[in-house]
Residue frames as qw, qx, qy, qz and C-alpha x, y, z in Angstrom:
[[0.563, 0.010, -0.278, 0.778, -17.51, 6.86, -2.02],
 [0.206, -0.865, -0.370, 0.270, -18.27, 9.71, 0.34],
 [0.339, 0.870, -0.039, 0.357, -17.08, 13.21, -0.61],
 [0.408, -0.834, 0.348, -0.133, -14.98, 13.10, 2.58],
 [0.933, -0.116, 0.279, 0.197, -13.11, 9.94, 1.55],
 [0.126, -0.707, 0.517, 0.466, -9.58, 10.21, 0.23],
 [0.836, 0.478, -0.165, -0.212, -9.04, 8.91, -3.30],
 [0.829, -0.252, 0.377, 0.327, -6.42, 6.28, -4.06],
 [0.334, 0.843, -0.347, -0.240, -3.54, 7.63, -6.16],
 [0.946, -0.027, 0.281, 0.161, -1.97, 4.55, -7.81],
 [0.053, 0.826, -0.474, -0.301, 1.64, 5.28, -8.78],
 [0.328, 0.386, -0.841, -0.189, 2.38, 1.63, -9.49],
 [0.029, 0.001, 0.979, -0.203, 0.89, -1.81, -9.16],
 [0.603, -0.169, -0.259, -0.736, -2.63, -3.16, -8.94],
 [0.350, -0.083, 0.844, -0.397, -4.69, -5.54, -6.87],
 [0.713, 0.222, -0.226, -0.625, -6.54, -7.94, -9.12],
 [0.722, -0.110, 0.673, -0.116, -7.38, -11.61, -9.50],
 [0.862, -0.280, -0.089, 0.414, -5.06, -13.23, -10.58],
 [0.514, 0.227, -0.783, 0.267, -2.38, -13.05, -9.20],
 [0.300, -0.188, 0.589, -0.726, -4.25, -12.28, -5.95],
 [0.061, -0.346, -0.936, -0.038, -6.87, -14.83, -4.99],
 [0.225, -0.651, -0.446, -0.572, -10.39, -13.44, -4.87],
 [0.606, -0.686, -0.372, 0.151, -10.30, -13.47, -1.06],
 [0.558, -0.294, -0.030, 0.775, -6.98, -11.60, -0.88],
 [0.134, 0.357, 0.341, 0.860, -8.22, -9.02, -3.42],
 [0.390, -0.724, -0.446, -0.354, -11.35, -8.44, -1.34],
 [0.641, -0.586, -0.257, 0.424, -9.29, -8.09, 1.85],
 [0.432, -0.032, 0.122, 0.893, -6.97, -5.58, 0.18],
 [0.069, -0.527, -0.417, -0.737, -9.96, -3.61, -1.09],
 [0.532, -0.725, -0.434, -0.057, -11.58, -3.63, 2.35],
 [0.614, -0.469, -0.134, 0.620, -8.40, -2.39, 4.06],
 [0.293, 0.152, 0.250, 0.910, -7.76, 0.28, 1.43],
 [0.233, -0.672, -0.480, -0.513, -11.35, 1.46, 1.85],
 [0.583, -0.697, -0.334, 0.249, -10.81, 1.84, 5.59],
 [0.503, -0.219, 0.059, 0.834, -7.72, 3.96, 4.87],
 [0.082, 0.431, 0.424, 0.793, -9.73, 6.12, 2.46],
 [0.413, -0.746, -0.439, -0.283, -12.23, 6.76, 5.24],
 [0.053, -0.792, 0.321, -0.517, -9.45, 8.06, 7.48],
 [0.887, -0.452, 0.045, -0.076, -8.98, 5.03, 9.72],
 [0.052, 0.725, -0.682, 0.083, -5.47, 4.42, 11.01],
 [0.968, -0.008, -0.227, -0.107, -4.52, 0.77, 10.65],
 [0.272, -0.701, 0.647, -0.126, -1.98, -0.98, 12.85],
 [0.149, 0.260, -0.952, -0.059, -0.62, -4.47, 13.19],
 [0.643, -0.138, 0.654, 0.374, -1.37, -7.07, 11.96],
 [0.569, 0.715, 0.406, 0.029, -2.78, -5.23, 8.92],
 [0.405, 0.832, -0.051, 0.376, -0.28, -2.40, 8.51],
 [0.676, -0.519, -0.075, 0.518, 3.02, -1.19, 9.87],
 [0.074, 0.948, -0.127, -0.282, 4.99, 2.05, 9.44],
 [0.840, 0.255, 0.161, 0.452, 7.74, 2.14, 6.80],
 [0.162, -0.930, 0.082, 0.321, 9.97, 5.08, 7.83],
 [0.551, -0.260, 0.559, 0.563, 12.71, 3.66, 5.59],
 [0.367, 0.545, 0.590, 0.469, 10.54, 4.74, 2.62],
 [0.071, 0.390, 0.045, 0.917, 9.48, 8.10, 4.03],
 [0.197, 0.064, 0.516, -0.831, 7.26, 10.02, 6.39],
 [0.643, 0.208, 0.237, -0.698, 3.65, 8.79, 6.59],
 [0.572, 0.313, -0.676, -0.343, 4.58, 5.63, 4.62],
 [0.676, -0.210, 0.592, -0.385, 3.25, 2.22, 5.60],
 [0.216, 0.200, -0.905, -0.306, 3.15, -1.38, 4.44],
 [0.780, -0.036, 0.122, -0.613, -0.24, -3.07, 4.13],
 [0.133, -0.268, 0.954, 0.015, -0.07, -6.83, 4.72],
 [0.799, 0.155, -0.073, -0.576, -2.32, -9.17, 2.74],
 [0.380, -0.263, 0.887, 0.003, -1.98, -12.89, 3.44],
 [0.720, 0.331, -0.296, -0.534, -2.87, -15.09, 0.48],
 [0.993, -0.034, 0.061, -0.100, -2.78, -18.81, -0.22],
 [0.889, 0.164, 0.004, 0.427, 0.72, -18.93, -1.77],
 [0.400, 0.433, -0.100, 0.802, 2.02, -15.39, -1.17],
 [0.269, -0.711, -0.397, 0.515, 2.12, -12.65, 1.39],
 [0.346, 0.681, 0.292, 0.575, 1.35, -9.48, -0.53],
 [0.328, -0.498, -0.234, 0.768, 2.54, -6.03, 0.45],
 [0.221, 0.817, 0.349, 0.402, 1.11, -2.69, -0.58],
 [0.425, -0.226, -0.187, 0.856, 3.43, 0.22, 0.19],
 [0.022, 0.800, 0.455, 0.391, 1.41, 3.42, 0.63],
 [0.242, 0.004, -0.297, 0.924, 1.64, 6.95, 2.00],
 [0.074, -0.761, -0.631, 0.130, -1.12, 8.80, 3.78],
 [0.200, 0.188, 0.100, 0.956, -1.40, 12.33, 2.38],
 [0.220, 0.276, 0.398, -0.847, -3.90, 14.99, 3.40],
 [0.556, 0.384, -0.094, -0.731, -5.76, 14.62, 0.10],
 [0.822, 0.289, -0.401, -0.285, -5.11, 10.99, -0.95],
 [0.804, -0.351, 0.475, 0.072, -3.77, 7.54, -0.16],
 [0.399, 0.729, -0.492, -0.260, -0.76, 7.22, -2.47],
 [0.963, -0.051, 0.263, 0.021, -0.03, 3.63, -3.57],
 [0.015, -0.799, 0.542, 0.259, 3.69, 3.24, -4.30],
 [0.280, 0.361, -0.873, -0.174, 4.14, -0.49, -4.89],
 [0.889, -0.113, 0.198, -0.397, 2.38, -3.86, -4.74],
 [0.439, 0.496, -0.749, -0.023, 4.56, -6.95, -4.49],
 [0.914, -0.283, -0.280, -0.074, 4.76, -10.46, -3.04],
 [0.171, -0.776, 0.543, -0.272, 7.03, -10.49, -0.02],
 [0.901, 0.098, -0.423, -0.001, 9.16, -13.60, 0.30],
 [0.570, 0.091, -0.536, 0.616, 11.56, -12.63, 3.09],
 [0.382, -0.671, -0.505, 0.386, 11.33, -10.90, 6.45],
 [0.222, -0.554, 0.045, 0.801, 13.00, -7.74, 5.19],
 [0.524, 0.800, 0.223, -0.190, 11.68, -5.47, 2.44],
 [0.761, 0.190, 0.233, 0.575, 14.19, -5.57, -0.45],
 [0.259, -0.526, 0.050, 0.809, 16.32, -2.42, -0.81],
 [0.124, 0.134, 0.624, 0.760, 15.34, -2.24, -4.49],
 [0.154, -0.684, -0.686, -0.193, 11.65, -1.89, -3.49],
 [0.324, -0.748, -0.275, 0.509, 12.44, 0.82, -0.93],
 [0.285, -0.310, 0.312, 0.852, 14.57, 2.74, -3.45],
 [0.040, 0.334, 0.676, 0.656, 11.94, 2.61, -6.20],
 [0.225, -0.768, -0.598, 0.051, 9.25, 3.78, -3.74],
 [0.325, -0.641, -0.064, 0.692, 11.44, 6.74, -2.71],
 [0.201, -0.060, 0.513, 0.832, 11.99, 7.58, -6.38],
 [0.064, -0.565, -0.721, -0.397, 8.25, 7.47, -7.12],
 [0.282, -0.794, -0.432, 0.322, 7.57, 9.76, -4.17],
 [0.300, -0.437, 0.171, 0.830, 10.18, 12.29, -5.33],
 [0.071, 0.183, 0.643, 0.740, 8.59, 12.32, -8.77],
 [0.192, -0.674, -0.700, -0.139, 5.04, 12.52, -7.36],
 [0.329, -0.745, -0.296, 0.499, 5.96, 15.35, -4.95],
 [0.288, -0.281, 0.290, 0.868, 7.71, 17.35, -7.69],
 [0.077, 0.439, 0.691, 0.569, 4.58, 17.52, -9.86]]
């Protein structure tokens, strides 16, 4: 990791095999690495999540049996990982959005 790269701040979740397949884990790692290096990702890999908060996004990882989502926020000093979950519907569940907002409030208050 370069000294200019942003660290990952994991507030919840992990990307490991299983439940991710090896290929999906590698894709997630590759995309997170690009974020650490300051690259802005767009569709189909990532989309903004203003319902969670400013600078929040949803990383999309297609796997054999699941479509994984990694909710993250881009801060000046880090990429903050809020949640990792399998997405089964077109809309992000309200419970996921609410828990991400709660984690951000807690993280920002420290």
